[in-house]
C-alpha positions in Angstrom: 20.6 12.3 5.8 18.3 10.1 4.2 16.9 7.0 5.8 18.5 3.7 4.4 16.1 2.2 2.4 15.0 -1.1 3.7 13.1 -3.7 1.5 10.2 -5.5 2.4 11.2 -9.0 4.2 9.1 -12.2 3.7 9.7 -15.5 5.8 8.6 -18.7 4.0 8.3 -21.4 6.1 8.1 -25.0 4.5 8.8 -28.6 5.5 10.8 -31.0 3.6 8.9 -32.6 0.9 8.4 -31.2 -2.8 4.7 -30.6 -2.0 5.6 -27.8 0.2 8.5 -26.8 -1.2 7.8 -26.4 -4.6 4.8 -23.8 -4.3 7.3 -22.1 -1.4 10.0 -21.9 -4.5 7.2 -20.0 -6.6 6.5 -17.9 -4.3 10.1 -16.9 -3.6 10.7 -16.5 -6.9 8.0 -13.8 -7.6 8.9 -11.5 -4.6 12.5 -11.5 -5.1 11.7 -10.1 -8.5 9.1 -7.6 -6.7 11.9 -6.4 -4.7 11.6 -8.3 -1.6 14.0 -9.7 1.0 13.2 -13.4 1.3 14.2 -16.3 3.7 13.5 -19.6 3.9 13.1 -21.6 6.8 13.0 -25.6 6.7 14.7 -28.7 7.8 17.5 -31.1 6.9 14.7 -32.6 4.3 13.9 -29.5 2.8 17.3 -28.4 2.1 17.8 -30.6 -0.5 15.3 -29.1 -2.9 16.9 -25.3 -2.1 19.3 -25.8 -5.1 16.2 -24.5 -7.3 15.5 -21.6 -5.2 16.7 -18.3 -6.6 20.5 -17.9 -5.0 19.2 -14.4 -3.4 17.1 -16.3 -1.2 18.2 -16.4 2.2 18.2 -20.2 3.6 17.7 -21.0 7.2 17.8 -24.8 8.4 16.0 -25.6 11.5 15.6 -28.9 13.5 12.5 -30.6 12.9 10.6 -32.4 15.8 7.7 -34.4 14.4 5.5 -36.8 16.5 5.2 -38.9 13.4 8.3 -40.3 13.5 10.7 -41.8 16.5 10.2 -43.9 19.5 8.2 -43.0 22.8 11.2 -41.0 24.1 11.6 -39.0 21.0 8.0 -38.0 21.2 8.0 -37.2 24.6 10.6 -34.3 24.2 9.2 -33.1 20.5 6.9 -30.2 22.6 10.0 -29.0 24.4 12.0 -29.0 21.1 9.0 -27.0 19.4 8.9 -24.5 22.5 12.8 -24.1 22.0 12.1 -23.4 18.4 9.3 -20.8 18.7 11.3 -19.0 21.6 14.3 -19.0 19.2 12.4 -17.7 16.3 10.6 -15.1 18.3 14.5 -13.7 19.5 15.5 -13.7 15.8 12.4 -11.5 14.7 12.9 -9.1 17.3 16.1 -8.5 16.0 15.0 -8.8 12.3 11.7 -8.3 12.0 9.5 -10.0 9.0 6.8 -7.9 7.2 4.7 -11.0 6.5 5.5 -15.0 7.3 4.1 -17.6 5.1 3.7 -21.3 6.0 3.5 -23.9 3.8 2.9 -26.7 6.2 5.2 -29.5 7.5 6.7 -29.5 11.0 9.6 -27.2 10.2 7.0 -24.4 9.7 5.9 -24.2 12.9 8.8 -22.1 14.8 8.1 -19.3 12.1 4.4 -19.4 12.4 4.3 -20.0 16.2 6.9 -16.9 16.6 4.8 -14.6 14.1 1.8 -15.4 16.4 3.3 -14.4 19.6 4.6 -11.6 18.1 1.5 -10.6 16.4 3.0 -10.3 13.1 1.4 -10.7 9.7 0.9 -14.3 9.0 -0.6 -16.2 6.4 -0.4 -20.4 5.4 -1.2 -21.9 2.1 -2.6 -25.0 2.0 -1.7 -27.2 -1.0 -4.1 -30.1 -0.7 -7.7 -30.5 -0.7 -7.6 -31.5 3.3 -5.7 -29.3 5.8 -2.1 -31.1 7.0 -2.0 -31.1 10.7 0.6 -28.2 11.2 -1.6 -26.1 9.1 -4.9 -27.3 10.4 -3.5 -26.0 14.2 -2.8 -22.4 12.7 -5.9 -22.1 10.4 -7.6 -20.1 12.9 -4.5 -18.2 14.6 -3.8 -16.5 10.8 -4.8 -13.5 9.1 -5.6 -15.6 6.0 -5.6 -18.8 4.6 -5.2 -19.2 0.8 -6.0 -22.8 -0.8 -4.3 -24.6 -3.4 -7.3 -27.2 -3.9 -10.8 -26.0 -4.1 -13.0 -26.7 -2.0 -10.5 -27.6 0.9 -12.1 -28.7 4.1 -11.1 -25.9 6.6 -12.4 -26.0 10.3 -15.4 -24.2 11.5 -15.3 -20.0 11.3 -12.2 -20.4 8.9 -12.4 -19.0 5.5 -10.1 -19.8 2.9 -9.1 -18.0 -0.6 -8.5 -20.0 -3.8 -5.2 -19.3 -5.1 -4.4 -22.2 -6.8 -1.2 -23.9 -6.3 1.9 -21.6 -7.3 4.0 -23.6 -9.9 7.9 -22.8 -10.3 8.9 -20.5 -12.9 10.1 -22.9 -15.2 6.9 -24.8 -15.1 5.0 -21.5 -15.9 7.0 -21.1 -18.8 5.9 -24.2 -20.0 2.3 -23.2 -19.6 0.0 -24.3 -22.1 3.0 -25.5 -24.2 2.0 -27.3 -27.2 0.9 -30.9 -27.3 1.8 -33.8 -29.7 -0.9 -35.9 -30.1 0.1 -39.5 -29.6 1.1 -41.3 -33.4 3.1 -43.6 -35.1 6.3 -41.6 -34.2 8.9 -41.3 -31.0 6.6 -40.5 -27.9 7.4 -39.9 -24.4 6.1 -41.2 -21.1 6.9 -39.9 -18.1 6.3 -41.6 -14.6 6.5 -39.7 -11.4 5.8 -41.0 -8.1 6.4 -37.6 -5.7 9.5 -36.3 -4.6 11.2 -39.6 -3.8 9.5 -42.1 -6.3 6.8 -44.8 -5.3 7.5 -48.3 -4.9 4.1 -49.6 -6.0 4.6 -47.4 -9.5 8.3 -49.2 -9.8 6.5 -52.7 -9.2 3.6 -52.2 -11.5 4.0 -49.7 -14.5 7.7 -51.5 -16.0 5.4 -54.5 -16.6 2.1 -52.9 -17.7 4.4 -50.8 -20.6 6.0 -54.1 -21.3 2.4 -55.4 -22.1 1.6 -52.7 -24.5 0.7 -53.7 -28.3 4.1 -53.3 -30.3 2.9 -50.4 -32.5 2.7 -48.2 -29.5 5.8 -49.9 -27.7 8.4 -49.3 -30.4 7.9 -45.8 -30.2 8.0 -45.3 -26.7 10.6 -43.3 -24.2 9.9 -43.5 -21.0 11.3 -41.2 -18.2 10.9 -42.9 -14.8 11.4 -41.6 -11.6 12.1 -44.7 -8.8 13.6 -44.8 -5.6 17.3 -45.0 -4.7 16.2 -48.9 -3.8 14.1 -49.7 -6.5 16.1 -47.6 -9.4 18.8 -50.9 -10.5 15.9 -53.2 -10.9 13.7 -51.1 -12.7 16.3 -50.2 -15.0 17.1 -53.9 -15.8 13.9 -54.6 -16.5 13.6 -51.9 -19.1 16.9 -53.1 -20.6 15.6 -56.4 -20.9 12.6 -55.9 -22.4 14.3 -53.8 -25.0 12.4 -50.6 -23.7 14.2 -47.2 -24.2 14.1 -45.9 -20.6 15.6 -43.5 -18.3 15.7 -44.1 -14.7 16.7 -41.8 -11.9 15.8 -41.2 -8.1 15.0 -37.5 -9.4 14.6 -35.6 -12.1 15.8 -31.8 -11.9 13.7 -31.1 -15.3 10.7 -32.3 -14.5 9.3 -29.0 -16.6 11.0 -29.9 -19.6 10.3 -33.4 -19.6 6.6 -33.0 -18.6 6.3 -30.5 -21.7 7.6 -33.3 -24.0 5.4 -36.0 -22.9 2.4 -37.2 -24.4 1.3 -39.1 -21.2 2.1 -38.6 -17.6 1.7 -41.1 -14.9 1.9 -40.1 -11.5 0.9 -39.7 -7.7 -1.7 -37.1 -7.2 0.2 -34.8 -4.9 -0.9 -31.0 -5.1 2.1 -29.8 -6.8 2.1 -32.6 -9.3 -1.2 -32.0 -10.3 -0.6 -28.3 -10.6 2.1 -29.0 -12.7 0.0 -31.5 -15.0 -2.7 -28.8 -15.3 -0.8 -25.7 -16.1 1.4 -27.6 -18.8 -1.7 -29.4 -19.6 -1.3 -33.1 -20.5 -3.1 -36.3 -20.1 -2.7 -38.2 -16.7 -2.7 -41.3 -15.0 -3.1 -40.8 -11.3 -2.6 -43.0 -8.7 -3.3 -41.5 -4.9 -1.4 -42.6 -2.4 -3.4 -45.0 -0.1 -2.8 -43.8 3.1 -2.4 -39.9 2.7 -4.1 -38.2 5.5 -7.5 -37.8 5.0 -7.3 -39.3 1.5 -6.1 -35.9 0.2 -4.5 -37.1 -3.2 -7.8 -38.6 -4.0 -9.4 -34.9 -3.3 -6.5 -33.6 -5.4 -7.2 -35.5 -8.3 -10.9 -34.7 -8.9 -10.6 -31.6 -10.4 -8.6 -33.0 -13.2 -10.9 -36.3 -13.1 -14.2 -34.3 -13.4 -12.6 -32.1 -16.3 -12.0 -35.7 -18.3 -8.2 -34.8 -18.0 -7.3 -37.8 -16.1 -7.7 -41.3 -15.3 -7.9 -42.1 -11.7 -6.9 -45.7 -10.6 -7.0 -46.2 -6.7 -4.1 -48.5 -5.4 -7.0 -51.1 -4.2 -7.8 -51.6 -8.1 -4.0 -51.0 -9.4 -2.8 -53.7 -11.3 -0.4 -54.6 -14.4 -3.4 -55.2 -16.7 -5.4 -52.0 -15.3 -2.6 -49.8 -16.0 -2.0 -51.3 -19.3 -5.6 -50.7 -20.3 -5.2 -47.2 -19.1 -1.8 -46.3 -20.9 -3.1 -48.1 -24.1 -6.8 -45.9 -23.9 -4.9 -43.0 -24.2 -1.9 -43.4 -26.6 -4.0 -45.0 -29.1 -6.7 -42.0 -29.2 -4.7 -39.2 -30.6 -8.2 -37.2 -30.7 -9.1 -38.1 -26.9 -5.5 -37.4 -25.9 -5.7 -33.7 -27.2 -9.3 -33.4 -25.8 -7.7 -34.4 -22.2 -4.7 -32.0 -22.5 -7.3 -29.3 -23.3 -9.2 -30.2 -20.4 -6.2 -30.3 -17.8 -5.5 -26.6 -18.9 -9.2 -25.7 -18.6 -8.6 -26.2 -14.6 -5.3 -24.9 -14.0 -4.4 -21.6 -12.2 -1.2 -20.7 -13.7 -1.3 -17.5 -12.1 -1.5 -18.8 -8.7 2.0 -17.6 -7.5 0.7 -13.4 -8.8 -2.1 -14.0 -6.8 -0.5 -15.4 -3.6 2.2 -12.7 -3.6 -0.8 -10.4 -4.1 -2.2 -11.6 -0.7 1.3 -11.2 0.8 1.6 -7.8 -0.2 -2.2 -6.8 1.2 -0.9 -8.4 4.5 2.3 -6.3 4.2 0.0 -2.9 3.8 1.5 -2.0 0.6 -0.3 -1.7 -2.5 -0.2 -5.0 -4.2 1.1 -5.4 -8.3 -1.7 -6.7 -10.4 -1.2 -10.1 -11.5 0.0 -9.8 -15.3 0.5 -6.4 -15.3 3.0 -4.9 -17.4 5.2 -3.7 -14.1 5.1 -7.5 -12.9 6.2 -8.6 -16.1 9.1 -6.5 -16.4 10.3 -7.1 -12.4 
């Protein structure tokens, strides 16, 4: 009797922010197309992003334990919860053994990575930022490979990284290098994104900065503004009172479409946002999150800034006036905006998901599909 075929099995572990979840989704998409079975291990926050994952992805919600939140008692029990999560996952892996485990950072990735380390399973991490997150810093010396989304990435001594770039979701990749319509005397789109849940400082600064633009720009402008729930009503009211055509939501499910239609993107410089902007190829104004660990958002933005694709404004210098000046400088200069679009594309890594997938297949001991090959395109 022929042995029943067992597809290779990948466990992806990721914390509950868009920065971790979007590249995890990109890897899940490509591995499923290559015939792998894929399970995502995340927490309740990460579960909010699972609607974008392919339906065939197995979703496992784990209890998240972090030293970063909660009172003293909560912090005391964290080690016990972490140890319990690792032991539980070890038992699960003994029953249903993964071929590879990939962690994308965040505390919810600890049980899967910890169990993979204890059981000596093939394992790797992917770091989106130029500075390792806390969990990835712990596991970097304990895994078989460290894939880096931002280059260079600061790594512990003796640890070597592989620059894959940050994988982007299929919806972004489908719009890679989308034709850019330069600013002009016709309808223009401006996209404001402050991370997965918006950013208060952008809601405070950007609307009045837009309202202060010269009328020849303002009359043509349509704004998509991602704002936190508690800020949404006042931001929408301000735009309406100023007669500005604006759509305000806490989260846009169609960011790739809106970005491809935009003449300008204003954003935090989270790794996934920077990757999306570069792959689609859009001029941007980037405001790094000032208290990000290791100031990694400033590092994330460096490639686009060095290429001439973005204007970076530190929070310490962010004002209504500086934002108005930056927006006007781009939207009043069609040739310069077009050059910024081309510069963004020049530093993009649109094949990052394929490169990461090839590393996964290499760890599993199977022959990786060559990125961009006819076989891969048909999968």
